[in-house]
C-alpha positions in Angstrom: 56.5 14.0 -52.6 54.0 11.2 -53.0 53.7 8.7 -50.2 52.5 5.2 -49.8 51.6 4.9 -46.1 52.1 1.5 -44.5 50.4 1.2 -41.1 52.3 -1.2 -38.8 52.0 -2.4 -35.2 54.1 -4.9 -33.3 52.4 -8.0 -34.6 54.1 -10.6 -36.9 52.1 -9.1 -39.8 54.1 -5.9 -39.6 57.0 -7.5 -41.5 54.7 -8.6 -44.3 53.3 -5.0 -44.6 56.7 -3.5 -44.7 57.8 -6.1 -47.3 54.9 -5.1 -49.5 55.4 -1.4 -49.0 58.3 -0.8 -51.4 56.9 -2.7 -54.4 53.5 -1.1 -53.9 55.1 2.3 -53.6 57.0 1.7 -56.8 53.7 0.9 -58.5 52.3 4.2 -57.4 55.5 6.2 -58.1 55.6 7.1 -54.4 58.0 6.8 -51.4 57.1 4.1 -48.7 56.6 5.5 -45.2 55.7 3.4 -42.2 53.1 4.7 -39.8 53.1 3.4 -36.2 50.5 4.5 -33.7 52.2 4.7 -30.3 51.2 1.8 -28.1 54.4 1.1 -26.1 56.1 -0.8 -29.0 57.9 2.1 -30.7 61.3 0.5 -30.4 60.1 -2.6 -32.1 58.4 -0.6 -34.9 61.6 1.3 -35.4 63.6 -1.9 -35.7 61.2 -3.3 -38.2 61.2 -0.1 -40.3 65.0 0.1 -40.2 65.4 -3.5 -41.3 63.0 -2.8 -44.3 64.8 0.4 -45.2 61.5 2.4 -44.7 61.2 5.7 -42.9 59.0 5.5 -39.8 56.4 8.1 -38.8 55.0 7.9 -35.2 51.6 9.2 -34.2 49.3 9.2 -31.2 45.7 8.4 -30.8 43.2 5.6 -31.5 44.7 3.3 -34.2 41.7 3.4 -36.5 41.2 7.2 -36.2 44.9 7.9 -36.5 45.4 5.8 -39.7 42.3 7.4 -41.3 43.6 10.9 -40.3 47.1 10.3 -41.6 45.9 8.6 -44.7 43.9 11.6 -45.6 47.0 13.8 -46.0 47.4 15.2 -49.4 50.7 13.6 -50.1 49.4 10.1 -49.4 48.3 8.4 -52.6 47.7 4.9 -51.3 47.9 2.9 -48.0 48.8 -0.6 -46.9 48.0 -2.4 -43.7 47.8 -5.9 -42.4 44.7 -8.0 -42.8 45.2 -9.6 -39.3 48.0 -9.8 -36.8 48.8 -13.5 -37.3 47.9 -16.4 -39.6 44.7 -17.9 -38.3 43.5 -14.6 -37.0 40.0 -13.1 -37.5 38.4 -13.5 -40.9 37.9 -11.8 -43.3 40.2 -9.3 -41.5 40.8 -7.8 -38.1 38.6 -5.0 -36.6 41.2 -2.3 -37.4 41.6 -3.3 -41.0 37.8 -3.5 -41.6 37.2 -0.1 -40.0 39.9 1.6 -42.0 39.1 0.1 -45.4 35.5 1.3 -45.1 36.6 4.9 -44.3 39.7 5.7 -46.4 38.8 7.0 -49.8 42.1 6.0 -51.5 43.5 2.8 -52.8 44.4 0.6 -49.9 46.3 -2.7 -50.0 45.4 -5.3 -47.4 48.4 -7.6 -46.7 48.0 -11.2 -45.5 50.3 -12.4 -42.7 53.3 -14.3 -43.9 53.4 -12.7 -47.3 56.9 -13.1 -48.7 59.0 -10.1 -50.0 59.2 -9.6 -53.8 61.4 -7.1 -55.7 58.5 -5.9 -57.9 54.9 -6.4 -58.7 55.2 -8.5 -61.9 51.6 -9.8 -62.3 48.3 -8.1 -61.4 44.9 -9.8 -61.4 42.0 -7.5 -62.0 38.6 -9.1 -61.5 35.8 -7.0 -63.2 32.1 -7.5 -62.8 31.2 -5.5 -65.9 30.2 -2.1 -64.5 31.6 1.2 -65.8 32.2 2.6 -62.3 34.2 -0.4 -61.1 36.1 -0.7 -64.4 37.1 3.0 -64.3 38.4 2.7 -60.8 40.4 -0.5 -61.6 41.5 1.0 -64.9 43.7 3.5 -63.2 45.6 0.7 -61.5 45.8 -1.2 -64.8 47.5 1.8 -66.4 50.1 2.0 -63.5 50.8 -1.7 -63.8 51.3 -1.6 -67.6 53.5 1.4 -67.2 55.8 -0.5 -64.9 55.9 -3.5 -67.1 53.7 -5.8 -65.1 51.4 -8.3 -66.8 47.7 -7.7 -66.4 45.3 -10.6 -66.1 41.6 -9.6 -66.3 39.1 -11.9 -64.8 35.3 -12.0 -65.3 33.2 -14.5 -63.5 29.8 -15.4 -64.9 27.2 -16.6 -62.6 26.1 -20.2 -63.3 22.8 -19.0 -64.8 24.4 -15.9 -66.6 27.1 -17.5 -68.7 26.9 -16.4 -72.3 25.8 -19.1 -74.8 29.2 -19.3 -76.4 31.1 -20.4 -73.3 31.6 -23.9 -74.7 31.9 -22.8 -78.4 34.6 -21.9 -80.8 37.7 -19.9 -79.9 36.8 -17.0 -82.2 33.7 -16.3 -80.1 35.8 -16.2 -77.0 38.3 -13.9 -78.6 35.6 -11.5 -79.9 34.0 -11.3 -76.5 37.3 -10.7 -74.8 38.3 -7.9 -77.1 34.9 -6.2 -76.7 35.1 -6.6 -72.9 38.6 -4.9 -72.8 37.6 -2.1 -75.1 34.3 -1.4 -73.4 35.3 -1.6 -69.7 39.1 -0.8 -69.7 39.4 1.1 -73.0 42.2 -1.3 -73.9 43.0 -3.1 -77.1 42.6 -6.9 -77.0 46.4 -7.5 -76.9 46.9 -5.3 -73.8 45.8 -7.8 -71.2 44.8 -11.4 -70.9 41.1 -12.1 -70.1 40.2 -15.1 -68.2 36.6 -16.2 -67.6 35.1 -18.5 -65.1 31.6 -19.7 -64.3 30.7 -20.1 -60.6 31.2 -18.3 -57.3 33.1 -15.0 -57.7 35.2 -15.1 -54.5 36.3 -18.7 -55.0 37.2 -18.0 -58.6 39.3 -15.0 -57.8 41.4 -16.8 -55.2 41.8 -19.8 -57.5 42.9 -17.8 -60.6 45.3 -15.6 -58.5 47.1 -18.8 -57.7 47.0 -20.1 -61.2 48.6 -17.0 -62.8 51.0 -16.3 -59.9 49.5 -12.9 -59.2 51.5 -10.6 -56.9 48.4 -8.4 -56.4 44.7 -8.6 -56.7 42.8 -5.4 -57.5 39.2 -5.1 -56.4 37.0 -2.0 -57.1 34.4 -1.7 -54.4 31.8 0.7 -52.9 33.3 0.7 -49.3 30.0 -0.6 -47.8 30.5 -3.5 -45.5 27.5 -3.3 -43.2 24.4 -5.3 -43.7 26.1 -8.1 -45.6 27.4 -5.9 -48.4 30.6 -6.6 -50.3 30.5 -10.4 -49.9 33.2 -10.8 -52.6 35.6 -8.5 -50.8 35.0 -10.4 -47.6 35.7 -13.7 -49.3 38.8 -12.6 -51.1 40.3 -11.0 -48.0 39.6 -14.1 -46.0 41.3 -16.5 -48.6 43.9 -14.4 -50.5 47.5 -15.4 -50.1 48.6 -12.2 -51.8 47.9 -8.5 -51.2 44.5 -7.3 -52.2 44.3 -3.7 -53.4 40.9 -2.2 -52.7 40.0 0.8 -55.0 37.0 2.9 -54.0 34.4 3.7 -56.6 31.3 5.9 -56.9 28.0 4.6 -55.6 27.2 1.2 -57.1 25.3 1.1 -60.4 23.2 -1.8 -61.7 25.4 -4.3 -63.7 25.5 -3.6 -67.4 25.2 -6.9 -69.3 27.7 -7.7 -72.0 
């Protein structure tokens, strides 16, 4: 049995995590299981899990270490946890979330407080920077989304000084670039996904486009390095996103490959 493990505490964000657990589990073809690290709120955790119709697993220990340990189980294919306990909490996320996402080598969805339940993930936004490692990691999620009938919106953000010369030119140039981009980085035909392009700041563009297309999930491939100012885009998106952000680990970062 494959499991999507949803870590919950007694904070208001626990309901949002449980609301996301089932549609995320469906995406991965897994069963949702809630994980609560014993902290004197077991009864509340059980009530929340029962209300969501999700099985509850109790464990003991440090929250960070326990989530990492339980997430490493072979049957766990993905995880979900709250970005922060309440709206207006620490940005880009709480200490527990930041510690776990940097250590768990599996897809992990970070859920914002107050996220509303949905029956299924119908639209996935996949920002790609144009590297093979990141594209391969995100590509696995794209295949899952397409298999479940979700629309896939691919986003590529050009830096203000890196935009290709045809940005303001004819539609056929846009179309040719988009088809090449999909074929090269996702091994998909041009009709398999919509490609959107923006010029500007990456984090701001991702959050804006997610709202424009009504995305239910943002998929970010990343290298799991937060220290020393790394992963600024991940930090920005976690801080601003109103929808779950699925972080997909990749191999060590390669230099960008220009298109």
